[in-house]
Backbone as a printed PyTorch tensor [residue, N CA C, xyz], in Angstrom:
tensor([[[  7.0590, -23.9480,  -8.1240],
         [  6.7810, -22.5120,  -7.9450],
         [  7.4490, -21.9690,  -6.6740]],

        [[  7.4600, -22.7720,  -5.5790],
         [  8.0590, -22.2830,  -4.3410],
         [  9.5460, -22.0080,  -4.5300]],

        [[ 10.2240, -22.8790,  -5.2730],
         [ 11.6420, -22.6540,  -5.5430],
         [ 11.8340, -21.3790,  -6.3580]],

        [[ 11.0020, -21.1970,  -7.3910],
         [ 11.0590, -19.9790,  -8.1990],
         [ 10.7850, -18.7520,  -7.3410]],

        [[  9.8250, -18.8680,  -6.4200],
         [  9.4580, -17.7300,  -5.5810],
         [ 10.6420, -17.2970,  -4.7270]],

        [[ 11.4040, -18.2530,  -4.2270],
         [ 12.5810, -17.9330,  -3.4270],
         [ 13.6040, -17.1750,  -4.2680]],

        [[ 13.8160, -17.6260,  -5.4860],
         [ 14.7660, -16.9670,  -6.3910],
         [ 14.2630, -15.5740,  -6.7550]],

        [[ 12.9740, -15.4700,  -7.0280],
         [ 12.3810, -14.1780,  -7.3800],
         [ 12.5740, -13.1690,  -6.2500]],

        [[ 12.2800, -13.5830,  -5.0130],
         [ 12.4260, -12.6800,  -3.8720],
         [ 13.8880, -12.2770,  -3.6620]],

        [[ 14.7860, -13.2260,  -3.7770],
         [ 16.2090, -12.9220,  -3.5940],
         [ 16.6950, -11.9440,  -4.6650]],

        [[ 16.2470, -12.1450,  -5.8970],
         [ 16.6440, -11.2490,  -6.9950],
         [ 16.1300,  -9.8390,  -6.7660]],

        [[ 14.8710,  -9.7330,  -6.3080],
         [ 14.2830,  -8.4210,  -6.0530],
         [ 14.9330,  -7.7430,  -4.8470]],

        [[ 15.3230,  -8.5370,  -3.8420],
         [ 16.0160,  -7.9700,  -2.6740],
         [ 17.3290,  -7.3160,  -3.0910]],

        [[ 18.0560,  -7.9810,  -3.9730],
         [ 19.3340,  -7.4400,  -4.4430],
         [ 19.1140,  -6.1720,  -5.2750]],

        [[ 18.0270,  -6.1710,  -6.0580],
         [ 17.7340,  -5.0270,  -6.9180],
         [ 17.2310,  -3.8280,  -6.1240]],

        [[ 16.4620,  -4.1070,  -5.0670],
         [ 15.8490,  -3.0230,  -4.2720],
         [ 16.1500,  -3.2190,  -2.7800]],

        [[ 17.4010,  -3.0410,  -2.3820],
         [ 17.7560,  -3.2710,  -0.9700],
         [ 17.1010,  -2.2770,  -0.0200]],

        [[ 16.6140,  -1.1550,  -0.5710],
         [ 15.9890,  -0.1250,   0.2600],
         [ 14.4610,  -0.1720,   0.2050]],

        [[ 13.9040,  -1.2710,  -0.2690],
         [ 12.4460,  -1.3690,  -0.4170],
         [ 11.7450,  -1.2130,   0.9340]],

        [[ 10.8550,  -0.2520,   0.9990],
         [ 10.1120,   0.0310,   2.2340],
         [  8.9050,   0.8860,   1.8970]],

        [[  8.0820,   1.1650,   2.8970],
         [  6.9440,   2.0600,   2.7020],
         [  7.4650,   3.4440,   2.3330]],

        [[  6.9280,   4.0270,   1.2600],
         [  7.4040,   5.3380,   0.8120],
         [  6.5020,   6.4850,   1.2700]],

        [[  5.5090,   6.1710,   2.0790],
         [  4.7100,   7.2180,   2.7000],
         [  5.4230,   7.6990,   3.9610]],

        [[  5.4620,   9.0040,   4.1710],
         [  6.1110,   9.5620,   5.3600],
         [  5.1090,   9.6790,   6.5130]],

        [[  5.5090,   9.1980,   7.6820],
         [  4.6250,   9.2320,   8.8550],
         [  5.4590,   9.0380,  10.1090]],

        [[  4.9000,   9.4270,  11.2470],
         [  5.5810,   9.2400,  12.5260],
         [  4.7870,   8.3730,  13.4900]],

        [[  3.4980,   8.2070,  13.2450],
         [  2.6470,   7.4310,  14.1460],
         [  1.7040,   6.5440,  13.3310]],

        [[  1.1260,   5.5060,  13.9380],
         [  0.1370,   4.6840,  13.2380],
         [ -1.0180,   5.5220,  12.6850]],

        [[ -1.4250,   6.5410,  13.4410],
         [ -2.5190,   7.4070,  12.9730],
         [ -2.1290,   8.1350,  11.6970]],

        [[ -0.9380,   8.6970,  11.6770],
         [ -0.4970,   9.4160,  10.4840],
         [ -0.3710,   8.4770,   9.2860]],

        [[  0.0870,   7.2540,   9.5200],
         [  0.1600,   6.2870,   8.4180],
         [ -1.2360,   5.9530,   7.9070]],

        [[ -2.1890,   5.8170,   8.8100],
         [ -3.5670,   5.5270,   8.4090],
         [ -4.1200,   6.6560,   7.5390]],

        [[ -3.9210,   7.8790,   7.9550],
         [ -4.3860,   9.0320,   7.1750],
         [ -3.6980,   9.0620,   5.8110]],

        [[ -2.3770,   8.8940,   5.8060],
         [ -1.6110,   8.9450,   4.5540],
         [ -2.0490,   7.8460,   3.5930]],

        [[ -2.3370,   6.6720,   4.1190],
         [ -2.7440,   5.5510,   3.2700],
         [ -4.1210,   5.7960,   2.6700]],

        [[ -5.0270,   6.3560,   3.4490],
         [ -6.3470,   6.7090,   2.9180],
         [ -6.1930,   7.7610,   1.8130]],

        [[ -5.3130,   8.7200,   2.0270],
         [ -5.0780,   9.7610,   1.0180],
         [ -4.4490,   9.1890,  -0.2570]],

        [[ -3.7170,   8.0880,  -0.1300],
         [ -2.9320,   7.5670,  -1.2620],
         [ -3.7500,   6.8390,  -2.3220]],

        [[ -5.0200,   6.5710,  -2.0530],
         [ -5.8500,   5.8750,  -3.0420],
         [ -5.9050,   6.6800,  -4.3400]],

        [[ -5.5240,   6.0430,  -5.4450],
         [ -5.5200,   6.6680,  -6.7760],
         [ -4.6660,   7.9450,  -6.8170]],

        [[ -3.6470,   7.9960,  -5.9710],
         [ -2.7370,   9.1380,  -5.9050],
         [ -1.3340,   8.6130,  -5.6170]],

        [[ -0.3130,   9.2540,  -6.1160],
         [  1.0490,   8.7900,  -5.8650],
         [  1.4860,   9.0980,  -4.4380]],

        [[  2.3760,   8.2740,  -3.9180],
         [  2.9260,   8.5180,  -2.5850],
         [  3.6470,   9.8610,  -2.5420]],

        [[  4.3080,  10.2080,  -3.6340],
         [  5.0270,  11.4820,  -3.6910],
         [  4.0810,  12.6520,  -3.4630]],

        [[  2.9300,  12.6280,  -4.1210],
         [  1.9490,  13.7060,  -3.9640],
         [  1.3910,  13.7220,  -2.5370]],

        [[  1.1320,  12.5450,  -1.9840],
         [  0.6350,  12.4650,  -0.6090],
         [  1.6550,  13.0600,   0.3570]],

        [[  2.9190,  12.7050,   0.1810],
         [  3.9700,  13.2230,   1.0760],
         [  4.0820,  14.7410,   1.0010]],

        [[  3.8780,  15.2930,  -0.1810],
         [  3.9140,  16.7590,  -0.3250],
         [  2.8180,  17.4090,   0.5180]],

        [[  1.6440,  16.7760,   0.5320],
         [  0.5140,  17.3210,   1.2800],
         [  0.6600,  17.0740,   2.7890]],

        [[  1.0660,  15.8640,   3.1650],
         [  1.1150,  15.5300,   4.5940],
         [  2.2900,  16.1870,   5.3200]],

        [[  3.3050,  16.5960,   4.5840],
         [  4.4300,  17.2770,   5.2380],
         [  3.9280,  18.4940,   6.0130]],

        [[  3.0460,  19.2540,   5.3890],
         [  2.4940,  20.4350,   6.0480],
         [  1.3050,  20.0580,   6.9500]],

        [[  0.4960,  19.1320,   6.4640],
         [ -0.7140,  18.7310,   7.1910],
         [ -0.3880,  18.1660,   8.5670]],

        [[  0.6000,  17.2600,   8.6370],
         [  0.9250,  16.6160,   9.9100],
         [  1.6650,  17.5460,  10.8740]],

        [[  2.2670,  18.6020,  10.3600],
         [  2.8810,  19.5930,  11.2460],
         [  1.8020,  20.3920,  11.9610]],

        [[  0.7390,  20.7090,  11.2150],
         [ -0.3660,  21.4750,  11.8010],
         [ -1.2930,  20.6060,  12.6360]],

        [[ -1.5120,  19.3730,  12.1740],
         [ -2.4840,  18.4670,  12.8060],
         [ -1.8770,  17.0830,  12.9760]],

        [[ -1.0100,  16.9010,  13.9690],
         [ -0.3160,  15.6200,  14.1200],
         [ -1.1410,  14.4890,  14.7370]],

        [[ -2.2340,  14.8150,  15.4400],
         [ -2.9710,  13.7940,  16.1890],
         [ -4.4560,  13.7500,  15.8140]],

        [[ -5.1240,  12.7190,  16.3040],
         [ -6.5750,  12.5790,  16.1180],
         [ -7.2970,  13.8130,  16.6540]],

        [[ -6.9460,  14.2390,  17.8610],
         [ -7.6040,  15.3920,  18.4790],
         [ -7.4330,  16.6550,  17.6460]],

        [[ -6.2620,  16.8060,  17.0300],
         [ -6.0250,  17.9780,  16.1900],
         [ -6.9410,  17.9670,  14.9690]],

        [[ -7.1070,  16.8050,  14.3610],
         [ -7.9830,  16.6920,  13.1900],
         [ -9.4350,  16.9810,  13.5450]],

        [[ -9.8250,  16.6090,  14.7450],
         [-11.2170,  16.8080,  15.1540],
         [-11.5530,  18.2760,  15.4090]],

        [[-10.5630,  19.1380,  15.3920],
         [-10.7890,  20.5730,  15.5930],
         [-11.0910,  21.3110,  14.2910]],

        [[-10.9000,  20.6310,  13.1510],
         [-11.1010,  21.3200,  11.8700],
         [-12.3510,  20.8080,  11.1620]],

        [[-12.9030,  21.6410,  10.3150],
         [-14.1050,  21.2820,   9.5760],
         [-13.7420,  20.4990,   8.3170]],

        [[-14.7490,  19.8840,   7.7270],
         [-14.5100,  19.1510,   6.4890],
         [-14.0300,  20.1030,   5.3890]],

        [[-14.6260,  21.2950,   5.3480],
         [-14.2600,  22.2700,   4.3240],
         [-12.7980,  22.6980,   4.4830]],

        [[-12.3620,  22.8740,   5.7240],
         [-10.9660,  23.2510,   5.9740],
         [-10.0120,  22.1460,   5.5420]],

        [[-10.3690,  20.9110,   5.8650],
         [ -9.5140,  19.7890,   5.4830],
         [ -9.4720,  19.6320,   3.9620]],

        [[-10.6140,  19.8320,   3.3220],
         [-10.6530,  19.7540,   1.8580],
         [ -9.6590,  20.7330,   1.2310]],

        [[ -9.5980,  21.9380,   1.7640],
         [ -8.6910,  22.9390,   1.2210],
         [ -7.2280,  22.5380,   1.3880]],

        [[ -6.9410,  21.8240,   2.4680],
         [ -5.5510,  21.4400,   2.7440],
         [ -5.1010,  20.2310,   1.9350]],

        [[ -6.0620,  19.4570,   1.3910],
         [ -5.6900,  18.2560,   0.6250],
         [ -6.2200,  18.3130,  -0.8050]],

        [[ -6.6040,  19.5000,  -1.2600],
         [ -7.3160,  19.6080,  -2.5340],
         [ -6.4730,  19.2660,  -3.7560]],

        [[ -5.1520,  19.1650,  -3.5980],
         [ -4.3090,  18.7680,  -4.7400],
         [ -4.3070,  17.2500,  -4.9390]],

        [[ -4.9690,  16.5450,  -4.0290],
         [ -5.0400,  15.0820,  -4.0990],
         [ -6.3710,  14.6560,  -4.7150]],

        [[ -6.3450,  13.6350,  -5.5190],
         [ -7.5620,  13.1300,  -6.1470],
         [ -8.6040,  12.6940,  -5.1270]],

        [[ -9.8750,  12.9000,  -5.4760],
         [-11.0100,  12.5060,  -4.6240],
         [-10.9410,  13.1790,  -3.2400]],

        [[-10.4310,  14.3960,  -3.2060],
         [-10.1390,  15.0310,  -1.9120],
         [-11.3860,  15.2650,  -1.0530]],

        [[-12.5290,  15.5520,  -1.6800],
         [-13.7490,  15.7970,  -0.8760],
         [-14.1740,  14.5330,  -0.1260]],

        [[-14.2170,  13.4340,  -0.8330],
         [-14.6220,  12.1760,  -0.2220],
         [-13.6000,  11.7330,   0.8310]],

        [[-12.3210,  11.9530,   0.5370],
         [-11.2730,  11.5710,   1.4850],
         [-11.3410,  12.4140,   2.7510]],

        [[-11.5990,  13.6990,   2.6060],
         [-11.7230,  14.5720,   3.7820],
         [-12.8880,  14.1130,   4.6600]],

        [[-14.0040,  13.7950,   4.0260],
         [-15.1810,  13.3160,   4.7620],
         [-14.8630,  12.0320,   5.5170]],

        [[-14.2160,  11.0760,   4.8320],
         [-13.8950,   9.7940,   5.4540],
         [-12.8780,   9.9420,   6.5810]],

        [[-11.8730,  10.7760,   6.3800],
         [-10.8350,  10.9350,   7.4030],
         [-11.4130,  11.5160,   8.6870]],

        [[-12.2760,  12.5070,   8.5710],
         [-12.8720,  13.0950,   9.7810],
         [-13.8400,  12.1240,  10.4510]],

        [[-14.5670,  11.3470,   9.6580],
         [-15.4420,  10.3240,  10.2330],
         [-14.6010,   9.2520,  10.9260]],

        [[-13.4820,   8.8760,  10.2860],
         [-12.5720,   7.8950,  10.8660],
         [-12.0180,   8.3940,  12.1990]],

        [[-11.6900,   9.6780,  12.2740],
         [-11.1800,  10.2540,  13.5230],
         [-12.2230,  10.1740,  14.6380]],

        [[-13.4630,  10.4350,  14.2930],
         [-14.5340,  10.3370,  15.2920],
         [-14.7080,   8.8910,  15.7560]],

        [[-14.5940,   7.9620,  14.8200],
         [-14.7090,   6.5370,  15.1760],
         [-13.5570,   6.1010,  16.0840]],

        [[-12.3480,   6.5800,  15.7830],
         [-11.2070,   6.2420,  16.6370],
         [-11.4420,   6.7490,  18.0580]],

        [[-11.9780,   7.9680,  18.1640],
         [-12.2050,   8.5770,  19.4690],
         [-13.3100,   7.8380,  20.2410]],

        [[-14.3820,   7.5080,  19.5320],
         [-15.5530,   6.9020,  20.1850],
         [-15.3580,   5.4190,  20.4740]],

        [[-14.6780,   4.7100,  19.5690],
         [-14.6230,   3.2500,  19.6810],
         [-13.2780,   2.6850,  20.1340]],

        [[-12.2050,   3.4810,  19.9740],
         [-10.8720,   2.9360,  20.2570],
         [-10.0020,   3.8780,  21.1050]],

        [[-10.6530,   4.7290,  21.9040],
         [ -9.9330,   5.6340,  22.8200],
         [ -8.9050,   6.4970,  22.0820]],

        [[ -9.1860,   6.8100,  20.8190],
         [ -8.3050,   7.6740,  20.0500],
         [ -7.0730,   6.9910,  19.4820]],

        [[ -6.9860,   5.6610,  19.6530],
         [ -5.8270,   4.9090,  19.1720],
         [ -6.1900,   4.0670,  17.9410]],

        [[ -5.2460,   3.9370,  17.0170],
         [ -5.4720,   3.0790,  15.8530],
         [ -5.4250,   1.6220,  16.3100]],

        [[ -6.4590,   0.8370,  16.0370],
         [ -6.4620,  -0.5730,  16.4380],
         [ -5.4730,  -1.3840,  15.6050]],

        [[ -5.1920,  -2.6030,  16.0580],
         [ -4.1710,  -3.3960,  15.3820],
         [ -4.6800,  -4.7420,  14.8710]],

        [[ -5.9620,  -4.7690,  14.4620],
         [ -6.4960,  -5.9730,  13.8210],
         [ -7.1810,  -5.5920,  12.5120]],

        [[ -7.2070,  -6.5250,  11.5870],
         [ -7.8490,  -6.3080,  10.2920],
         [ -9.3110,  -5.9120,  10.4630]],

        [[-10.0290,  -6.6440,  11.2940],
         [-11.4640,  -6.4000,  11.4850],
         [-11.7270,  -4.9960,  12.0140]],

        [[-10.9200,  -4.5720,  12.9810],
         [-11.1420,  -3.2560,  13.5920],
         [-10.7530,  -2.1210,  12.6480]],

        [[ -9.6360,  -2.2640,  11.9660],
         [ -9.2140,  -1.1880,  11.0570],
         [-10.2090,  -1.0270,   9.9100]],

        [[-10.6910,  -2.1390,   9.3620],
         [-11.6290,  -2.0470,   8.2420],
         [-13.0210,  -1.5970,   8.6760]],

        [[-13.2310,  -1.4650,   9.9720],
         [-14.5040,  -0.9070,  10.4490],
         [-14.4890,   0.6190,  10.3700]],

        [[-13.3230,   1.1840,  10.1060],
         [-13.1680,   2.6360,  10.0600],
         [-13.5040,   3.1790,   8.6740]],

        [[-14.0530,   4.3720,   8.6230],
         [-14.4090,   5.0130,   7.3570],
         [-13.1670,   5.1960,   6.4850]],

        [[-13.2870,   4.8240,   5.2310],
         [-12.2040,   5.0260,   4.2710],
         [-11.0990,   3.9900,   4.3180]],

        [[-11.2030,   3.0360,   5.2330],
         [-10.1320,   2.0410,   5.3930],
         [-10.5880,   0.6680,   4.9110]],

        [[-10.1330,   0.2870,   3.7470],
         [-10.4250,  -1.0390,   3.2190],
         [ -9.3330,  -2.0250,   3.5960]],

        [[ -9.3680,  -3.1760,   2.9890],
         [ -8.4200,  -4.2350,   3.3130],
         [ -6.9760,  -3.8320,   2.9830]],

        [[ -6.7820,  -3.1670,   1.8550],
         [ -5.4310,  -2.7520,   1.4800],
         [ -4.8640,  -1.7830,   2.5120]],

        [[ -5.6580,  -0.7900,   2.8970],
         [ -5.2260,   0.1810,   3.9010],
         [ -4.8920,  -0.5140,   5.2160]],

        [[ -5.7470,  -1.4470,   5.6230],
         [ -5.5130,  -2.1750,   6.8790],
         [ -4.2050,  -2.9540,   6.8200]],

        [[ -3.9440,  -3.6080,   5.6970],
         [ -2.7030,  -4.3780,   5.5560],
         [ -1.4710,  -3.4750,   5.6180]],

        [[ -1.5560,  -2.2940,   5.0050],
         [ -0.4390,  -1.3460,   5.0510],
         [ -0.1600,  -0.9280,   6.4920]],

        [[ -1.2070,  -0.5950,   7.2270],
         [ -1.0510,  -0.1450,   8.6160],
         [ -0.5570,  -1.2840,   9.5050]],

        [[ -1.1580,  -2.4560,   9.3620],
         [ -0.7470,  -3.6060,  10.1770],
         [  0.7260,  -3.9290,   9.9550]],

        [[  1.1270,  -3.9250,   8.6960],
         [  2.4950,  -4.2940,   8.3380],
         [  3.5080,  -3.2560,   8.8050]],

        [[  3.2660,  -2.0030,   8.4700],
         [  4.2770,  -0.9660,   8.6960],
         [  4.2190,  -0.3340,  10.0870]],

        [[  3.0410,  -0.2150,  10.6620],
         [  2.9220,   0.4280,  11.9740],
         [  3.0230,  -0.5620,  13.1310]],

        [[  2.5800,  -1.8110,  12.8770],
         [  2.5200,  -2.7880,  13.9760],
         [  3.3770,  -4.0330,  13.7590]],

        [[  4.0580,  -4.1100,  12.6260],
         [  4.9330,  -5.2470,  12.3800],
         [  4.2290,  -6.5630,  12.1810]],

        [[  2.9660,  -6.5220,  11.7900],
         [  2.1960,  -7.7410,  11.5360],
         [  2.4450,  -8.1800,  10.0870]],

        [[  2.8540,  -9.4210,   9.8400],
         [  3.0690,  -9.8780,   8.4650],
         [  1.7980,  -9.6920,   7.6320]],

        [[  1.9340,  -8.9970,   6.4900],
         [  0.7630,  -8.7220,   5.6580],
         [  1.2060,  -8.4170,   4.2360]],

        [[  0.3120,  -8.6900,   3.2910],
         [  0.5550,  -8.3330,   1.8950],
         [ -0.5830,  -7.4330,   1.4420]],

        [[ -0.2950,  -6.1590,   1.3250],
         [ -1.3000,  -5.2120,   0.8380],
         [ -1.2550,  -5.2130,  -0.6850]],

        [[ -2.3630,  -5.5670,  -1.3030],
         [ -2.3970,  -5.6520,  -2.7690],
         [ -2.9170,  -4.3430,  -3.3440]],

        [[ -1.9710,  -3.4830,  -3.7360],
         [ -2.3470,  -2.2560,  -4.4320],
         [ -2.2500,  -2.5110,  -5.9350]],

        [[ -2.3640,  -1.4600,  -6.7230],
         [ -2.3580,  -1.6400,  -8.1750],
         [ -1.0430,  -2.2320,  -8.6780]],

        [[  0.0760,  -1.8870,  -8.0230],
         [  1.3730,  -2.3980,  -8.4620],
         [  1.5360,  -3.8760,  -8.1120]],

        [[  1.2140,  -4.2330,  -6.8830],
         [  1.3190,  -5.6320,  -6.4540],
         [  0.4030,  -6.5110,  -7.3040]],

        [[ -0.8000,  -6.0200,  -7.5490],
         [ -1.7620,  -6.7830,  -8.3520],
         [ -1.2290,  -7.0050,  -9.7700]],

        [[ -0.7680,  -5.9210, -10.4070],
         [ -0.2830,  -6.0200, -11.7880],
         [  0.9520,  -6.8990, -11.9000]],

        [[  1.9450,  -6.6320, -11.0620],
         [  3.2200,  -7.3410, -11.1710],
         [  3.0610,  -8.8260, -10.8650]],

        [[  2.3590,  -9.1520,  -9.7970],
         [  2.2340, -10.5640,  -9.4150],
         [  1.4630, -11.3660, -10.4510]],

        [[  0.4350, -10.7670, -11.0290],
         [ -0.3230, -11.4800, -12.0610],
         [  0.4160, -11.5020, -13.3940]],

        [[  1.1900, -10.4840, -13.6700],
         [  1.9740, -10.4490, -14.9110],
         [  3.0860, -11.4910, -14.8610]],

        [[  3.7580, -11.5720, -13.7100],
         [  4.8230, -12.5660, -13.5580],
         [  4.2500, -13.9760, -13.6260]],

        [[  3.1040, -14.1530, -12.9420],
         [  2.4770, -15.4630, -12.8930],
         [  2.5440, -16.1020, -11.5200]],

        [[  2.9660, -15.3430, -10.4960],
         [  2.9720, -15.8900,  -9.1370],
         [  1.5770, -15.7800,  -8.5240]],

        [[  0.7090, -15.0670,  -9.2210],
         [ -0.7200, -15.0560,  -8.8980],
         [ -1.4680, -15.1020, -10.2180]],

        [[ -2.6510, -15.6660, -10.1830],
         [ -3.4780, -15.7240, -11.3850],
         [ -4.9130, -15.4290, -10.9730]],

        [[ -5.2550, -14.1570, -10.9980],
         [ -6.5860, -13.7600, -10.5410],
         [ -6.9630, -12.4140, -11.1280]],

        [[ -8.2720, -12.1640, -11.1840],
         [ -8.7370, -10.8610, -11.6610],
         [ -9.2890, -10.0210, -10.5140]],

        [[ -9.0210, -10.4360,  -9.2480],
         [ -9.4320,  -9.5960,  -8.1210],
         [ -8.3610,  -9.5970,  -7.0330]],

        [[ -8.3500,  -8.5410,  -6.2340],
         [ -7.2570,  -8.3240,  -5.2850],
         [ -7.2560,  -9.3160,  -4.1290]],

        [[ -8.4270,  -9.7320,  -3.6590],
         [ -8.4640, -10.6430,  -2.5180],
         [ -7.8850, -12.0080,  -2.8890]],

        [[ -8.2620, -12.5310,  -4.0470],
         [ -7.6960, -13.8060,  -4.5000],
         [ -6.1910, -13.6780,  -4.7110]],

        [[ -5.7800, -12.5540,  -5.2600],
         [ -4.3450, -12.3220,  -5.4630],
         [ -3.6110, -12.3370,  -4.1310]],

        [[ -4.1590, -11.6490,  -3.1370],
         [ -3.5410, -11.6410,  -1.8040],
         [ -3.4280, -13.0490,  -1.2380]],

        [[ -4.5030, -13.8190,  -1.3320],
         [ -4.5070, -15.1800,  -0.7840],
         [ -3.5380, -16.0940,  -1.5170]],

        [[ -3.4490, -15.9310,  -2.8340],
         [ -2.5170, -16.7520,  -3.6100],
         [ -1.0640, -16.4210,  -3.2480]],

        [[ -0.7680, -15.1440,  -3.0850],
         [  0.5860, -14.7410,  -2.7100],
         [  0.9500, -15.2700,  -1.3190]],

        [[ -0.0110, -15.2500,  -0.4100],
         [  0.2560, -15.7360,   0.9460],
         [  0.5710, -17.2240,   0.9680]],

        [[  0.0350, -17.9540,  -0.0020],
         [  0.2820, -19.3970,  -0.0540],
         [  1.6930, -19.7330,  -0.5410]],

        [[  2.2420, -18.8960,  -1.4250],
         [  3.5450, -19.2520,  -2.0070],
         [  4.7160, -18.4620,  -1.4300]],

        [[  4.4090, -17.4300,  -0.6360],
         [  5.4640, -16.6310,   0.0000],
         [  5.4890, -16.9510,   1.4950]],

        [[  6.6530, -17.2690,   2.0580],
         [  6.7410, -17.5320,   3.4990],
         [  6.2030, -16.3450,   4.2950]],

        [[  5.4850, -16.6370,   5.3570],
         [  4.8420, -15.5740,   6.1340],
         [  5.8290, -14.5160,   6.5970]],

        [[  7.0350, -14.9260,   6.9650],
         [  8.0330, -13.9740,   7.4490],
         [  8.4340, -12.9650,   6.3700]],

        [[  8.1720, -13.3070,   5.1130],
         [  8.5510, -12.4310,   3.9990],
         [  7.3770, -11.6590,   3.4050]],

        [[  6.1820, -11.8020,   3.9560],
         [  5.0050, -11.1620,   3.3700],
         [  5.1870,  -9.6510,   3.2180]],

        [[  5.5570,  -8.9890,   4.2970],
         [  5.6350,  -7.5210,   4.2710],
         [  6.7310,  -7.0390,   3.3280]],

        [[  7.8840,  -7.7000,   3.3660],
         [  8.9740,  -7.3120,   2.4740],
         [  8.5890,  -7.5670,   1.0200]],

        [[  7.9540,  -8.7080,   0.7520],
         [  7.5380,  -9.0320,  -0.6200],
         [  6.5930,  -7.9650,  -1.1620]],

        [[  5.6990,  -7.4830,  -0.3180],
         [  4.7850,  -6.3990,  -0.6920],
         [  5.5710,  -5.1790,  -1.1820]],

        [[  6.5850,  -4.7710,  -0.4110],
         [  7.3860,  -3.6030,  -0.8010],
         [  8.2130,  -3.8780,  -2.0480]],

        [[  8.7700,  -5.0700,  -2.1570],
         [  9.5840,  -5.4160,  -3.3340],
         [  8.7510,  -5.3660,  -4.6080]],

        [[  7.5350,  -5.8970,  -4.5530],
         [  6.6610,  -5.8990,  -5.7370],
         [  6.2450,  -4.4760,  -6.1100]],

        [[  6.0120,  -3.6390,  -5.1070],
         [  5.6660,  -2.2400,  -5.3770],
         [  6.8490,  -1.5180,  -6.0320]],

        [[  8.0340,  -1.6930,  -5.4590],
         [  9.2240,  -1.0430,  -6.0290],
         [  9.4360,  -1.5010,  -7.4710]],

        [[  9.2710,  -2.7990,  -7.7120],
         [  9.4690,  -3.3350,  -9.0640],
         [  8.4250,  -2.7620, -10.0230]],

        [[  7.1890,  -2.6240,  -9.5430],
         [  6.1290,  -2.0770, -10.3770],
         [  6.3320,  -0.6150, -10.7140]],

        [[  6.9110,   0.1400,  -9.7880],
         [  7.1350,   1.5730, -10.0080],
         [  8.3830,   1.8580, -10.8430]],

        [[  9.3700,   0.9890, -10.7180],
         [ 10.6650,   1.2770, -11.3330],
         [ 10.9730,   0.4700, -12.5890]],

        [[ 10.2750,  -0.6430, -12.7850],
         [ 10.6080,  -1.4970, -13.9280],
         [  9.3690,  -2.0600, -14.6320]],

        [[  8.4870,  -2.6870, -13.8620],
         [  7.3360,  -3.3860, -14.4470],
         [  6.1120,  -2.4680, -14.4930]],

        [[  6.2390,  -1.3820, -15.2530],
         [  5.1610,  -0.3970, -15.3400],
         [  3.9500,  -0.9730, -16.0800]],

        [[  2.8020,  -0.3090, -15.8710],
         [  1.5800,  -0.7640, -16.5390],
         [  1.7450,  -0.6950, -18.0540]],

        [[  2.2950,   0.4220, -18.5190],
         [  2.5560,   0.5660, -19.9510],
         [  4.0600,   0.5350, -20.1800]],

        [[  4.4650,  -0.1460, -21.2000],
         [  5.8830,  -0.2250, -21.5700],
         [  6.7790,  -0.7220, -20.4330]],

        [[  6.5160,  -1.9220, -19.9180],
         [  7.4070,  -2.4720, -18.8880],
         [  8.8060,  -2.6710, -19.4560]],

        [[  9.8230,  -2.4610, -18.6110],
         [ 11.2140,  -2.5500, -19.0560],
         [ 11.7290,  -3.9860, -18.9360]],

        [[ 11.1550,  -4.8720, -19.7370],
         [ 11.4820,  -6.2990, -19.6430],
         [ 12.9710,  -6.5590, -19.8790]],

        [[ 13.5790,  -5.7460, -20.7270],
         [ 14.9960,  -5.9590, -21.0480],
         [ 15.9010,  -5.6470, -19.8550]],

        [[ 15.4010,  -4.9180, -18.8750],
         [ 16.1810,  -4.5820, -17.6870],
         [ 15.7550,  -5.3840, -16.4520]],

        [[ 14.7450,  -6.2000, -16.5980],
         [ 14.1340,  -6.8950, -15.4570],
         [ 15.0160,  -8.0280, -14.9450]],

        [[ 15.2370,  -8.0600, -13.6380],
         [ 16.1040,  -9.0820, -13.0330],
         [ 15.3980, -10.4210, -12.8560]],

        [[ 14.0890, -10.4420, -13.0690],
         [ 13.3480, -11.7050, -12.9290],
         [ 12.6200, -12.0760, -14.2250]],

        [[ 13.0760, -11.5250, -15.3420],
         [ 12.3780, -11.7390, -16.6120],
         [ 12.2750, -13.2180, -16.9950]],

        [[ 13.2920, -14.0090, -16.6310],
         [ 13.2610, -15.4240, -17.0220],
         [ 12.1820, -16.2070, -16.2790]],

        [[ 11.6680, -15.6570, -15.1740],
         [ 10.6140, -16.3280, -14.4130],
         [  9.2330, -15.7250, -14.6850]],

        [[  9.1690, -14.7900, -15.6430],
         [  7.9490, -14.0280, -15.8720],
         [  7.1140, -14.5980, -17.0180]],

        [[  5.8620, -14.9130, -16.7460],
         [  4.9490, -15.4380, -17.7720],
         [  4.7790, -14.4460, -18.9150]],

        [[  4.6560, -13.1690, -18.5660],
         [  4.4370, -12.1360, -19.5800],
         [  5.6260, -12.0470, -20.5290]],

        [[  6.8250, -11.9930, -19.9700],
         [  8.0330, -11.8930, -20.7920],
         [  8.2060, -13.1310, -21.6600]],

        [[  7.9600, -14.2890, -21.0770],
         [  8.1260, -15.5400, -21.8320],
         [  7.0800, -15.6660, -22.9420]],

        [[  5.9020, -15.0910, -22.7160],
         [  4.8650, -15.1330, -23.7530],
         [  5.2270, -14.2380, -24.9240]],

        [[  5.9160, -13.1260, -24.6310],
         [  6.3720, -12.2200, -25.6840],
         [  7.4080, -12.9240, -26.5680]],

        [[  8.3040, -13.6480, -25.8980],
         [  9.3710, -14.3340, -26.6240],
         [  8.8520, -15.3930, -27.5910]],

        [[  7.7290, -16.0040, -27.2170],
         [  7.2070, -17.0950, -28.0350],
         [  6.3340, -16.6190, -29.1830]],

        [[  6.0420, -15.3050, -29.2070],
         [  5.1840, -14.7640, -30.2570],
         [  5.9980, -14.5250, -31.5390]]])
């Protein structure tokens, strides 16, 4: 499997040389907000909202000046916007009270914040602080289990399995490669197996062939 994993990563690197975080941000705080907003929402939709939002409210202190109702109106095109607005403002208060207004750089501290689960923490650690991490979102979960480099029905086991077979130095890049592959080729419905650069290593594709 380790040999296959090396080939899989190299193939995906060639296919997606520009693989990176597709959320737009300038600071760790903005990435944290954008990632919380991205739950069950596309990055494209989040970027449309944050382009204006971050111009008006670029910092923690700026967010603390607005009410929940005001924030709801500014993000209302995003799914679950009421709950997200509530969590983001609570998170801002926690940053101010517990971390001097700065986004912390450990898993334990980030996940102590409202609205920030393990996936959000991994995204922030990886992209804002350069900490090797694999954030398992819906694309990473689907693609890795479909290929067969993970075999699990929950995200934490999937993350741990991926960490065992992917070199630590490649964790963050592998996360982006799997997301790009999931968005552009290995979709939930009607995956483009005939165009897939790693189809020969994929359990799903090989199972189709044997039917």
